[in-house]
Every structure is written in structure tokens, then in C-alpha cells.
DSSP file (Angstrom, degrees, kcal/mol; ACC not computed):
  #  RESIDUE AA STRUCTURE BP1 BP2  ACC     N-H-->O    O-->H-N    N-H-->O    O-->H-N    TCO  KAPPA ALPHA  PHI   PSI    X-CA   Y-CA   Z-CA
    1    1 A M              0   0    0      0, 0.0     2,-0.1     0, 0.0     3,-0.0   0.000 360.0 360.0 360.0 131.1   14.5  154.2   58.8
    2    2 A T     >  -     0   0    0      1,-0.1     4,-1.9     0, 0.0     5,-0.1  -0.364 360.0-107.6 -93.3 174.5   17.2  156.2   56.8
    3    3 A K  H  > S+     0   0    0      1,-0.2     4,-2.3     2,-0.2     5,-0.2   0.907 122.1  53.8 -67.1 -38.5   20.9  156.2   57.3
    4    4 A A  H  > S+     0   0    0      1,-0.2     4,-2.0     2,-0.2    -1,-0.2   0.846 107.3  50.7 -70.4 -27.1   20.7  159.7   58.8
    5    5 A E  H  > S+     0   0    0      2,-0.2     4,-2.7     1,-0.2    -1,-0.2   0.907 110.7  51.5 -71.6 -42.4   18.0  158.4   61.4
    6    6 A I  H  X S+     0   0    0     -4,-1.9     4,-2.0     1,-0.2    -2,-0.2   0.867 108.8  47.6 -61.4 -39.5   20.3  155.6   62.3
    7    7 A V  H  X S+     0   0    0     -4,-2.3     4,-1.9     2,-0.2    -1,-0.2   0.864 111.8  52.0 -71.4 -33.6   23.3  157.8   62.9
    8    8 A T  H  X S+     0   0    0     -4,-2.0     4,-3.2    -5,-0.2     5,-0.2   0.952 111.6  47.0 -60.4 -46.8   21.1  160.1   65.0
    9    9 A D  H  X S+     0   0    0     -4,-2.7     4,-2.7     1,-0.2     5,-0.2   0.932 113.1  47.3 -61.9 -44.2   19.9  157.2   67.1
   10   10 A I  H  X S+     0   0    0     -4,-2.0     4,-2.6     1,-0.2     6,-0.3   0.908 112.3  49.6 -64.6 -40.2   23.3  155.7   67.6
   11   11 A A  H  X S+     0   0    0     -4,-1.9     4,-2.3     2,-0.2     5,-0.3   0.904 111.8  48.4 -62.4 -44.8   24.7  159.1   68.6
   12   12 A A  H  < S+     0   0    0     -4,-3.2    -2,-0.2     1,-0.2    -1,-0.2   0.908 115.7  45.4 -66.0 -41.3   21.8  159.7   71.1
   13   13 A K  H  < S+     0   0    0     -4,-2.7    -2,-0.2    -5,-0.2    -1,-0.2   0.859 124.4  30.0 -69.6 -33.6   22.4  156.1   72.6
   14   14 A T  H  < S-     0   0    0     -4,-2.6    -2,-0.2    -5,-0.2    -3,-0.2   0.690  96.4-126.1-106.1 -15.2   26.1  156.1   72.9
   15   15 A G     <  +     0   0    0     -4,-2.3     2,-0.2     1,-0.3    -3,-0.1   0.539  62.5 137.4  87.0   6.0   26.9  159.9   73.4
   16   16 A I        -     0   0    0     -6,-0.3    -1,-0.3    -5,-0.3    -2,-0.1  -0.587  65.0 -95.0 -89.8 150.2   29.4  159.9   70.4
   17   17 A E     >  -     0   0    0     -2,-0.2     4,-2.2     1,-0.1     3,-0.4  -0.378  29.7-121.1 -65.6 139.0   29.3  162.9   68.1
   18   18 A K  H  > S+     0   0    0      1,-0.2     4,-3.1     2,-0.2     5,-0.2   0.840 110.4  59.9 -55.8 -36.7   27.2  162.4   65.0
   19   19 A I  H  > S+     0   0    0      1,-0.2     4,-2.3     2,-0.2    -1,-0.2   0.936 107.5  44.4 -48.4 -51.2   30.2  163.0   62.7
   20   20 A A  H  > S+     0   0    0     -3,-0.4     4,-1.9     1,-0.2    -2,-0.2   0.897 114.0  49.1 -67.9 -41.7   32.1  160.1   64.2
   21   21 A V  H  X S+     0   0    0     -4,-2.2     4,-2.7     2,-0.2     5,-0.3   0.938 109.8  52.4 -57.7 -47.4   29.1  157.9   64.1
   22   22 A Q  H  X S+     0   0    0     -4,-3.1     4,-2.4     1,-0.2    -2,-0.2   0.929 110.6  48.0 -54.8 -49.4   28.4  158.8   60.4
   23   23 A K  H  X S+     0   0    0     -4,-2.3     4,-1.9     1,-0.2    -1,-0.2   0.824 111.2  49.9 -59.4 -35.4   32.0  158.0   59.5
   24   24 A T  H  X S+     0   0    0     -4,-1.9     4,-2.1     2,-0.2    -2,-0.2   0.930 112.1  46.9 -73.7 -43.1   31.8  154.7   61.3
   25   25 A V  H  X S+     0   0    0     -4,-2.7     4,-1.8     2,-0.2    -2,-0.2   0.843 112.5  50.5 -64.6 -35.1   28.6  153.7   59.6
   26   26 A E  H  X S+     0   0    0     -4,-2.4     4,-2.5    -5,-0.3    -1,-0.2   0.912 111.4  47.6 -62.4 -45.1   30.0  154.7   56.3
   27   27 A A  H  X S+     0   0    0     -4,-1.9     4,-1.8     1,-0.2    -2,-0.2   0.823 110.5  53.7 -70.4 -33.5   33.2  152.6   56.9
   28   28 A F  H  X S+     0   0    0     -4,-2.1     4,-1.9     2,-0.2    -1,-0.2   0.895 111.7  44.3 -67.0 -44.2   30.9  149.6   58.0
   29   29 A M  H  X S+     0   0    0     -4,-1.8     4,-2.0     2,-0.2    -2,-0.2   0.903 113.9  49.1 -71.4 -40.1   28.9  149.8   54.7
   30   30 A E  H  X S+     0   0    0     -4,-2.5     4,-2.3     2,-0.2     5,-0.2   0.861 108.4  53.5 -68.3 -37.1   32.0  150.2   52.6
   31   31 A S  H  X S+     0   0    0     -4,-1.8     4,-2.4     2,-0.2    -2,-0.2   0.927 112.3  46.2 -61.6 -46.2   33.8  147.2   54.4
   32   32 A I  H  X S+     0   0    0     -4,-1.9     4,-2.1     1,-0.2    -2,-0.2   0.898 114.0  46.6 -70.5 -33.1   30.7  145.0   53.6
   33   33 A K  H  X S+     0   0    0     -4,-2.0     4,-2.5     2,-0.2    -2,-0.2   0.888 113.9  49.7 -72.7 -33.6   30.5  146.2   49.9
   34   34 A G  H  X S+     0   0    0     -4,-2.3     4,-1.1     2,-0.2    -2,-0.2   0.881 110.8  48.4 -68.6 -43.6   34.1  145.7   49.5
   35   35 A S  H  <>S+     0   0    0     -4,-2.4     5,-2.7    -5,-0.2    -1,-0.2   0.916 114.7  44.7 -61.9 -43.8   34.1  142.2   51.0
   36   36 A M  H ><5S+     0   0    0     -4,-2.1     3,-1.7     1,-0.2    -2,-0.2   0.892 109.7  54.8 -77.8 -36.9   31.1  141.1   48.8
   37   37 A A  H 3<5S+     0   0    0     -4,-2.5    -1,-0.2     1,-0.3    -2,-0.2   0.790 106.5  55.1 -58.3 -24.5   32.6  142.7   45.6
   38   38 A G  T 3<5S-     0   0    0     -4,-1.1    -1,-0.3    -5,-0.2    -2,-0.2   0.436 128.0-102.6 -90.5  -0.8   35.7  140.6   46.4
   39   39 A G  T < 5S+     0   0    0     -3,-1.7     2,-0.3     1,-0.3    -3,-0.2   0.437  79.1 131.7  97.9   6.3   33.5  137.4   46.4
   40   40 A E      < -     0   0    0     -5,-2.7    -1,-0.3    -6,-0.2     2,-0.3  -0.669  50.6-137.1 -92.5 140.9   33.3  137.1   50.3
   41   41 A N        -     0   0    0     -2,-0.3     2,-0.5    -3,-0.1    10,-0.2  -0.661  17.3-137.2 -85.1 149.9   30.2  136.5   52.2
   42   42 A V  E     -A   50   0A   0      8,-2.6     8,-3.2    -2,-0.3     2,-0.5  -0.967  14.0-165.0-115.5 122.2   29.7  138.5   55.5
   43   43 A Y  E     -A   49   0A   0     -2,-0.5     2,-0.7     6,-0.2     6,-0.2  -0.930   6.9-174.3-106.0 112.2   28.4  136.9   58.6
   44   44 A L  E >>  -A   48   0A   0      4,-2.6     3,-2.7    -2,-0.5     4,-1.8  -0.842  27.9-131.6-101.2  91.2   27.1  139.0   61.5
   45   45 A R  T 34 S+     0   0    0     -2,-0.7     4,-0.0     1,-0.3    -2,-0.0  -0.098  90.9   9.9 -52.7 135.6   26.2  136.7   64.5
   46   46 A G  T 34 S+     0   0    0      1,-0.1    -1,-0.3    35,-0.0    39,-0.1   0.229 129.1  56.5  81.9 -17.2   22.9  137.5   65.8
   47   47 A F  T <4 S-     0   0    0     -3,-2.7    35,-2.5     1,-0.3     2,-0.3   0.770 103.3 -93.8-111.2 -63.2   21.9  139.9   62.9
   48   48 A G  E  <  -AB  44  81A   0     -4,-1.8    -4,-2.6    33,-0.3     2,-0.4  -0.974  31.9 -77.9 163.6-173.3   22.2  138.1   59.7
   49   49 A S  E     -AB  43  80A   0     31,-2.3    31,-2.5    -2,-0.3     2,-0.7  -0.977  17.3-151.5-127.3 131.9   24.3  137.2   56.6
   50   50 A F  E     +AB  42  79A   0     -8,-3.2    -8,-2.6    -2,-0.4    29,-0.2  -0.925  34.2 173.0 -94.6 108.7   25.1  139.1   53.6
   51   51 A T  E     - B   0  78A   0     27,-1.9    27,-2.6    -2,-0.7     2,-0.5  -0.704  34.1-120.4-119.9 163.5   25.7  136.5   50.9
   52   52 A I  E     - B   0  77A   0     -2,-0.2     2,-0.4    25,-0.2   -11,-0.1  -0.926  27.6-162.1-105.0 131.9   26.3  136.4   47.1
   53   53 A K  E     - B   0  76A   0     23,-3.0    23,-2.8    -2,-0.5     2,-0.5  -0.916  10.3-138.5-113.3 136.0   23.7  134.5   45.1
   54   54 A K  E     - B   0  75A   0     -2,-0.4     2,-0.5    21,-0.2    21,-0.2  -0.831  12.8-154.1 -97.9 127.4   24.3  133.2   41.6
   55   55 A R  E     - B   0  74A   0     19,-3.5    19,-1.7    -2,-0.5     3,-0.1  -0.860  15.4-127.6 -96.2 132.9   21.6  133.5   39.1
   56   56 A A        -     0   0    0     -2,-0.5    15,-0.1    17,-0.2     2,-0.0  -0.342  33.5 -89.9 -76.8 156.2   21.4  131.2   36.2
   57   57 A E        +     0   0    0     16,-0.1     2,-0.3    -2,-0.1    -1,-0.1  -0.373  56.8 174.3 -60.0 139.0   21.1  132.2   32.7
   58   58 A K  E     -C   71   0B   0     13,-2.4    13,-3.0    -3,-0.1     2,-0.5  -0.942  32.1-109.2-148.6 167.9   17.5  132.6   31.6
   59   59 A T  E     +C   70   0B   0     -2,-0.3     2,-0.2    11,-0.2    11,-0.2  -0.852  36.6 178.9-103.2 136.4   15.3  133.7   28.8
   60   60 A G  E     -C   69   0B   0      9,-3.7     9,-2.2    -2,-0.5     2,-0.4  -0.698  22.6-120.5-124.6 176.9   13.2  136.8   29.1
   61   61 A R  E     -C   68   0B   0      7,-0.2     2,-0.8    -2,-0.2     7,-0.2  -0.981   4.3-148.0-123.9 131.9   10.8  138.8   26.9
   62   62 A N  E  >> -C   67   0B   0      5,-2.8     4,-1.3    -2,-0.4     5,-1.3  -0.903  20.4-165.8 -91.0 104.8   11.1  142.4   25.8
   63   63 A I  T  45S+     0   0    0     -2,-0.8    -1,-0.2     1,-0.2     5,-0.0   0.860  80.1  52.7 -68.0 -38.6    7.3  143.2   25.8
   64   64 A S  T  45S+     0   0    0      1,-0.2    -1,-0.2    -3,-0.1    -2,-0.0   0.829 121.2  30.0 -78.4 -23.2    7.5  146.4   23.8
   65   65 A K  T  45S-     0   0    0     -3,-0.3    -1,-0.2     2,-0.1    -2,-0.2   0.487 101.8-131.7-101.2  -4.8    9.5  144.9   20.9
   66   66 A N  T  <5 +     0   0    0     -4,-1.3     2,-0.3     1,-0.2    -3,-0.2   0.863  60.5 132.8  52.7  47.7    7.9  141.5   21.4
   67   67 A T  E   < -C   62   0B   0     -5,-1.3    -5,-2.8     0, 0.0     2,-0.4  -0.803  57.9-115.7-121.5 161.7   11.3  139.8   21.2
   68   68 A T  E     -C   61   0B   0     -2,-0.3     2,-0.3    -7,-0.2    -7,-0.2  -0.824  32.7-173.1 -94.0 138.5   13.1  137.1   23.3
   69   69 A I  E     -C   60   0B   0     -9,-2.2    -9,-3.7    -2,-0.4     2,-0.6  -0.934  20.7-129.1-125.5 154.4   16.3  138.1   25.1
   70   70 A I  E     -C   59   0B   0     -2,-0.3   -11,-0.2   -11,-0.2   -13,-0.0  -0.913  13.3-152.7-108.4 127.0   18.7  136.1   27.0
   71   71 A I  E     -C   58   0B   0    -13,-3.0   -13,-2.4    -2,-0.6     3,-0.1  -0.830  24.5-130.5 -94.3 111.1   19.6  137.3   30.5
   72   72 A P        -     0   0    0      0, 0.0     2,-0.1     0, 0.0   -17,-0.1  -0.051  28.1 -89.5 -58.3 160.2   23.2  136.2   31.2
   73   73 A A        +     0   0    0    -16,-0.1     2,-0.3   -19,-0.0   -17,-0.2  -0.464  60.9 161.3 -65.7 138.5   24.2  134.3   34.5
   74   74 A H  E     -B   55   0A   0    -19,-1.7   -19,-3.5    -2,-0.1     2,-0.3  -0.974  36.9-111.8-156.0 167.8   25.2  136.9   37.2
   75   75 A N  E     -B   54   0A   0     -2,-0.3   -21,-0.2   -21,-0.2   -23,-0.0  -0.729  26.8-169.2 -99.8 146.6   25.7  137.3   40.9
   76   76 A I  E     -B   53   0A   0    -23,-2.8   -23,-3.0    -2,-0.3     2,-0.2  -0.995  25.9-114.8-136.2 147.0   23.4  139.5   43.3
   77   77 A P  E     -B   52   0A   0      0, 0.0     2,-0.3     0, 0.0   -25,-0.2  -0.565  37.4-176.2 -76.7 145.7   23.9  140.5   46.8
   78   78 A A  E     -B   51   0A   0    -27,-2.6   -27,-1.9    -2,-0.2     2,-0.4  -0.968  16.7-145.7-141.2 157.7   21.3  139.0   49.3
   79   79 A F  E     -B   50   0A   0     -2,-0.3   -29,-0.2   -29,-0.2   -31,-0.0  -0.970  10.2-173.4-120.9 134.8   20.6  139.4   53.1
   80   80 A K  E     -B   49   0A   0    -31,-2.5   -31,-2.3    -2,-0.4     2,-0.1  -0.957  21.4-136.8-125.2 115.3   19.3  136.6   55.3
   81   81 A P  E     -B   48   0A   0      0, 0.0   -33,-0.3     0, 0.0   -34,-0.1  -0.363  23.4-105.0 -76.6 152.4   18.4  137.6   58.8
   82   82 A A     >  -     0   0    0    -35,-2.5     4,-2.2   -38,-0.2     5,-0.1  -0.214  27.7-112.5 -66.9 161.8   19.3  135.6   61.7
   83   83 A K  H  > S+     0   0    0      1,-0.2     4,-2.8     2,-0.2     5,-0.2   0.928 118.5  52.2 -65.1 -42.2   16.7  133.4   63.5
   84   84 A T  H  > S+     0   0    0      1,-0.2     4,-2.0     2,-0.2    -1,-0.2   0.865 109.9  48.6 -51.7 -42.3   16.9  135.6   66.6
   85   85 A F  H  > S+     0   0    0      2,-0.2     4,-1.6     1,-0.1    -1,-0.2   0.878 111.7  49.1 -69.3 -36.3   16.4  138.7   64.5
   86   86 A V  H >X S+     0   0    0     -4,-2.2     4,-2.6     2,-0.2     3,-0.8   0.994 111.7  50.1 -61.9 -61.6   13.3  137.1   62.7
   87   87 A N  H 3X S+     0   0    0     -4,-2.8     4,-2.0     1,-0.3     5,-0.2   0.861 108.8  50.0 -52.6 -41.9   11.8  136.0   66.1
   88   88 A E  H 3X S+     0   0    0     -4,-2.0     4,-1.7    -5,-0.2    -1,-0.3   0.889 111.9  47.5 -69.6 -31.5   12.1  139.3   67.6
   89   89 A V  H <X S+     0   0    0     -4,-1.6     4,-2.4    -3,-0.8    -2,-0.2   0.931 113.3  50.7 -63.6 -47.5   10.5  141.1   64.6
   90   90 A K  H  < S+     0   0    0     -4,-2.6    -2,-0.2     1,-0.2    -1,-0.2   0.837 113.9  41.8 -66.7 -29.9    7.7  138.6   64.6
   91   91 A T  H  < S+     0   0    0     -4,-2.0    -1,-0.2    -5,-0.2    -2,-0.2   0.743 122.0  38.2 -83.8 -30.5    7.0  138.9   68.3
   92   92 A K  H  < S+     0   0    0     -4,-1.7     2,-0.7    -5,-0.2    -2,-0.2   0.745 103.4  71.8-102.2 -22.9    7.3  142.8   68.5
   93   93 A V     <        0   0    0     -4,-2.4    -1,-0.1    -5,-0.2    -4,-0.0  -0.810 360.0 360.0 -97.9 116.2    5.6  143.9   65.2
   94   94 A K              0   0    0     -2,-0.7    -1,-0.1    -3,-0.0    -4,-0.0   0.409 360.0 360.0-119.4 360.0    1.9  143.4   64.9
């Protein structure tokens, strides 16, 4: 499902204009990105958690040049769905 399909679906279910729904969805995503960029996790009860995971420094290989490279420690965004979300997907998707 794309962002455009989400906007269309929400607009159909709520009766709100697509433009207003699109602005709301965009603002929601910007809010999550801003919070995570600021080092905060985002918790949505019943849906899931957007968290920041720390990756340790590690050694990698550049196969084309056959050299060893060091990948520095870094943070990445991650999503962990809530148990109710997982259970609903498990029971309805076959």
C-alpha cells in the first residue's frame, strides 16, 4: 500500500477531503522523523514502536577491491509492531 492509497482510504472512511488527509499524514510522518532525529523513540499504543537502534563498529569487506574496511558505529531507525498488531496479521493473512 502506498501513501496515496492510505490517503484515499482514510478520506473514504472519514469523509474528510483528500488534501486535508494528505497534509495530516505528511505532518504525522514529519513528526515521527523529527522526534527520532532528535534522539527520541515514538510509541503508538496498539500499533508499535519506532525506536533508534545502535549498531556497533564492525569490519566489512570491499569485494571489488578485495580490501577490508571499517564500518563505524551508527544509529538506525527500527519499527517493532505491537503484540495486538502482530496477532491480527497472523490470524488474517494466510
